[in-house]
C-alpha positions, 0 to 999 in steps of 0.5 A, spaced: 500 500 500 502 507 499 504 511 505 506 518 505 513 519 509 516 526 511 523 525 508 526 532 509 523 539 511 517 540 507 518 534 503 513 528 502 515 522 499 510 516 497 512 509 498 510 502 498 509 499 504 506 492 506 499 492 507 497 491 515 496 484 518 491 484 523 490 480 529 484 477 533 483 484 537 484 489 531 480 491 525 483 493 518 480 500 516 481 504 509 483 511 510 478 515 506 480 522 509 485 525 514 485 532 517 492 536 518 493 538 525 498 543 527 502 538 530 503 535 523 505 541 520 510 542 525 513 535 523 512 537 516 516 544 517 521 541 521 520 546 526 520 542 532 524 543 539 531 540 539 528 535 544 523 533 539 527 533 533 531 528 536 525 523 538 522 524 531 528 523 526 526 523 518 523 519 515 517 521 519 509 519 518 504 523 521 496 523 521 492 522 527 485 525 525 482 520 520 476 517 518 475 511 514 471 504 512 472 498 516 474 492 511 476 487 516 474 485 523 478 480 528 474 475 531 475 478 538 473 485 536 466 487 539 461 493 536 464 494 529 463 490 523 465 490 515 462 496 512 462 501 518 464 508 517 468 510 523 472 517 525 475 519 532 482 517 534 484 511 532 491 512 528 497 516 529 500 514 522 494 515 518 497 519 511 496 512 508 491 507 505 490 502 510 491 502 518 490 496 523 486 498 529 486 495 536 480 500 539 482 498 546 489 500 545 487 507 543 481 508 548 486 506 554 491 511 551 486 517 551 483 515 558 476 513 556 473 509 551 469 514 547 475 515 541 471 511 535 465 513 533 460 511 527 459 516 522 452 517 520 450 516 513 449 522 509 455 525 512 462 525 508 468 523 510 472 529 510 466 533 514 467 527 519 474 528 522 472 526 530 479 527 533 479 535 533 471 535 534 473 530 540 478 535 543 473 541 542 468 538 546 474 536 552 475 543 552 468 546 552 468 541 558 474 544 561 472 551 560 465 550 564 464 558 565 458 560 570 452 564 569 454 571 568 461 570 566 466 574 561 469 569 556 475 571 552 478 567 546 484 568 542 484 564 535 478 563 531 481 558 526 478 551 525 479 549 532 477 555 535 470 555 531 469 548 534 471 551 541 466 557 540 460 552 538 461 548 544 462 554 550 458 559 547 451 560 551 446 565 553 448 565 560 454 568 559 455 576 559 459 576 553 463 571 549 469 576 546 473 573 540 480 576 537 482 574 531 486 577 525 481 574 520 475 578 519 472 572 515 473 568 521 470 573 526 464 573 522 463 565 523 465 566 530 459 571 531 454 566 527 457 560 532 455 565 539 461 570 540 458 576 542 464 581 541 469 580 536 476 584 535 481 584 530 488 586 533 490 589 527 484 594 528 483 595 535 487 594 542 484 588 544 486 588 552 484 595 552 477 593 549 476 587 553 478 591 560 472 597 557 467 591 556 468 588 563 469 595 566 476 594 568 475 587 572 478 582 566 475 576 564 473 569 568 475 564 563 480 566 557 482 560 552 488 560 547 487 557 540 493 560 536 499 556 538 503 562 539 506 566 545 502 572 543 496 568 544 498 566 551 500 573 553 493 576 551 490 571 555 494 573 561 493 580 560 485 580 560 484 575 566 481 577 572 486 577 578 483 572 582 478 566 580 480 566 573 481 560 568 486 560 563 485 554 558 491 553 553 489 549 547 494 551 541 500 547 540 506 551 542 513 549 540 516 556 542 518 559 548 
């Protein structure tokens, strides 16, 4: 089968490798789509820290946001059958044609059993990337703002918009979102943001403090993976009983 290898910075090479052979505890899944995480881009660009570069030498494989079709099932696998369309977190090297999946292995890795979901009919594979959506749900559960809270979020990309969809609620006093892209901010408003700020146009910290009457926000969520995102969240939080959630993949101090 074909598999993609990162053989040098910004360089993929398609190689032929043996087809996976499954055990009784595994199922064979044909990869139909796989998302690109910021951590995959770090591997592709070779922008790792020195420590991670040593742990991830070339050639590298990537891809942990897969969706696919079950084409073979081991005798001891329960809950799945040939033809099932699945998504979730069930592979770490899914930029390829097929993967062998032990559902119990990835459940143990994530600490809970709900890491593989069946895709309803009518939803395209490329619209059913469950791993990032699962992460957004986890972030929403961690945020848990209370009635009347101010929430601030920096970053309204794919993950950021998913977080807004999970966290936004009429019970919040304001959900303030900052991003450099006005089109993303427009989508953020559709998903529940009540105030949107573009740092190229306004002083975000000053605006947040004006909105909160100088008290700062109760919950701050960073979804950009850049040091400036962490600084912004630190600048706008309250001085007591505030919660900061760092979502972005950070590789720089």
